[in-house]
N, C-alpha and C positions, 0 to 999 in steps of 0.2 A: 867454314860454314860449320854449326854443331848439330847435328844427323839426332835424333834421336832413338838412337842405337838399342838395340834389345838385350839386355845381357845377358843372353845366351848367344847372342853371335856373339860377342868379343869374350866368350870364356871358351874358346875351341880347348887351345892349349893345356885348357887346364879340366879339361875331362881325356879321361883313361882313354880312350880309344871312340871312333865315329864304326856304325857295324855298315857291311853290304845291304846294300840292299837284294830284294830276295828274284828281284826278275832281270830285270838293270842290276848291276853291279856298280851299284852307285851307291859312296858310304853316306848313311842316316842314321839320326841318333834313334834309340827305339823309343826314348819319353818324350811326350804327348805336351804340349802347352795347357794350364791350368782348365783352360777356359776351353778349350779343345780347337778344331781351326777356324780358320775366319774366311768372311764371304773372298774367295777365289778371284784375283785381279787379274791373270792368265786371257788370254785372249784369245780365239784360234785367227787364222791368218792364212792369205793366198799367199807367197811367194813369187811374189810376178817380179816386185823391181827389187833392183840392189838396197842394202847389203843382202835379204833373206834370200837370194839366188843363187849365193855363197853357201849359203849353212847350208846343210843336209845330215843323213842319218848314217852313220857310224855302226856300219852291219858283222858283228863279230859271228863266225859259225864254230861252236866250242865240241858240236858234235853232232849222229841225225836226230839226236833228240835235244840238244842243247841250244840256243839263238839267245842274244843280245843285239840289244842296240845303245848307243850312245848320242851326241850329238858333239857334227868338226864344223870346223870351219877354212874353207879355205883359203888361205893365206900364202899362197904361190900359186904358178899355174899344176902343179906338180906335186902338192904340197896341203896336207892337212894336220890342224890342229886339233885336238881332244886331251879328255881325261887318258892317262897310261894305265887306269887301273882297267875298264874296260877291256884295255887288252890282254890279262889279266885272269888265265885260268884258274879255278881255287881247286875244282877235284882234281887235277893234274899237277898243281904248288909247281905251274910254271908260265911262261906267258905262249900265247898265240906263237904259231906262225904267220907271219906276212899273206900266206893266200888263204886267211880264214878271214880274211879283211875287205872289209864292201865298200866303197864311200859314194851315198847317195843326193847328187845338190838338189834344191829346192825340189822335195819332195811333195807332192801337195795329191793325194790319193794313191791313183793309179799313174802320173803325169811328174816328171823332175826337168831340173835344165840340165843332167851331164848324172854319170854313172860313171864310175870310172876301178881297177884292181889295184889293191896297194903292192908294192916289190921291194920293200922295207921301208923300218920304221926307225926313229931313232928317241931314245928313251931319256925323263933327267939322269943327268947323272948320281948316283949314292945313294937311286929308289932301290927297296926291297920289300917286295908283298910276303914274301914266304912266309910260308906258315910261320915258320921258330921266328920270323921279323914280328911278327901280329902279336898283340896283348893278349888275343884271345880268338877263341875261333869267328872265321869273319869278318876281321876288324884291320884297321890300320891305324898305324901309331901316330901319333899327331903329328913329329918332325915329320914324315910322310906327308903330309899334306899340301907341303910349297915344292915339293916334288912331283906331283901327281901329272904330270902332262908329257904325251909324243908327239911328234912328227910323223906324220904319216908322206914318205915318199911313192907316190900313184907312175905306174907304170904309163901314161901316157898324159900332155898338159889337158889340163880342161879348159874351156873356150868360154871363162866366164873370169868378169872381174873379181880379182880377190877382195878379202877388208883385209887394212892396212892394221897395223898396232902401233899404241903408242903409251911410252913411259912416261909414269904421271906420281912422281914419287909422293908416297906424305897426302895425297890427296886426299879432298872428301868432291864424291861428286855427288849432284851434278855441281856442288858452287864452286865459283871461280869463271863461268861455262858459261856468262848471257843466253839464252834464249839454248842451253842443251840440254838433251834426256837421257836420264838412265836408263835398258834395256836392257833386259834378258830372255832370246828366245833359241826355241831348241822344239826337239821331239820329245815329247812327253808319257809317260805310261800309260795317262788314257787318254792319248789320242796321238797316236803314233805312229799314222802317218798322212799327220798334220802338222805345221809346229805351231806352235802358242806366243804369246810374247807379252811378258807384265813392262808394260813404256810405263817410265816415271816412275821408277823406284830408286831405290840412293843404294852407294858402294863407296868405300873407304881403302884405297889403298894403301899398302905396308901394317894392314891390323889383320889380325893381332899382332906378328910382325912382319920383319923385315920379307920382300920377295910374295904375300900371300894378298887376297883379302877378303871383305870381308861383304856382306850384300845384303841388302834389307828387300828381296824379291822374290815373289811366292815362284817356284820350282816344285816338281815333280820328279817322281823314277827319269829317269832316260836323258834327264836333261843335265845330266854329268858334263863337261865339258863343252857346257854351251857357253855362245862367247858373253863376255858382261859390255855391253858395246853403250860407246858414245856417240849418239847422234845426235846432230850439231842444224839449228835454223835450217843454215844456208843447202840441207841436203849431203850432207859430210857424213863421214860416219869412219869411225876405229874402235877396234880393238883395246879393252882395259889388260882383257886378262877375261879369266876362264872361270867358268863353277861346277866346282867339281865332288861336295858334300853340301847336307838339311844340318840345321841347326833346330832340334829337339824336333823332329820331324814326326809327323801325323799317321798312323797307320793309315791306306784308304786298301782297303782289298788287297793284293798281293806288290803295293807301292805306300812311297811317302812320300808327304809333304807338309811342303812346310815354307813361313812368309821368307826364312832368314838362310841363309848358307855364309861359308870360306870355300873361298879357291888360290889361284895361281895366279899373279897379276904379274904383266904382261915381261918386266924387268926380270922376272924369272928363264922366262924363254926368250927374250930380245937376240940374246948372241947367239945360239943357236939358230934363230927362225933368218939372219944378218948372217950367217954364212951360207947359211943352204940354199936361202931364195936371193940371196941379191942380185945378181944380175938377169935371171930368168924375171922376176917380180918387175923390175924396172923396163924390162920387156914389152910387158903386158900394159903399160902406160897405169900401173896401179901408184894412189899416191901413195908414200909412206913418211909418216909427220916425223918429226926429227923429236 
C-alpha cells in the first residue's frame, strides 16, 4: 500500500535537529506548514476500555516549579514504555531520578485506573541528550530519535491488562491488515487530563531509517511516548511503536501541534521488553504477538 506521505515526514534525518517543546519536553520543529494548521482530527475519549485503560500520564517532577508530563503505556504488570527525552532535565543536563517519576494509568479528569511510583528505568543503549551531544540549545540529534525510548519499572504491579507489542518490519499500516486501524492516543497539552485519539491515521515502520517510524497522525506536545497502535476489527490491539516527535510543528500557545511525526519502531525496544517483562507478562494473561 502506498500512502500519501507528506514530504516533511520522510525528511526527518535530513533536518539538523528537532527542538524540544517548551512545556512538555517533546521534540518538535519550529517551522509551520505553509497553510497553517489543518482541522484537528483528535477526539477526546473516556479511557474505560482496554487498551486505553493501560495508557496513562508519565508525570515528572524536576523541581518545585518544574513539572512535565508525557504519555506512557503499560506493557507488563510492572513496566511502562515511554519516550526517553521525557526523563531528561535540560536545566541540570542529566537524567531525573526514579523517585521523580509517577505513572497514572487511564486518567480521566480526577479518575484513573491505577497509579504507581517508579523504582528504576532502563534507557536505550547509546542515547545521549547532554548539551555537548546536541546540535543546539534544546535540540536533539537526529541519530538519537531511534533511541528515544525508556522502560520504567514500577514499585508494585498494576492490576491492569498490559498492551502487547508487535514487530512489523518495513510495514505500511494499516495496509495488509484487513479491517485494522492505526491510532495514536495520548495526553496532549491542550487536554492534559483526558486522553485524545486520532483513529484512522497511518504509519510506516522502519522509515526514515531502520528502528524508526513515521506517522501521519495528529498530535501535540504531551503525546511524546504515546503508543502507535494497530486496532484489529475483532477488538485486538498491539503497539507497533511510540510517537516521540512532530515534524513541521505549528506553535499553539506554549505547545506544538502537527499532523505528522516520527518515533521509535517496536523492533528497537522489543528485545529489552522480552527480557524485562517476559515471565510476568505471560502470567498476566496478555497476548504477545510474535
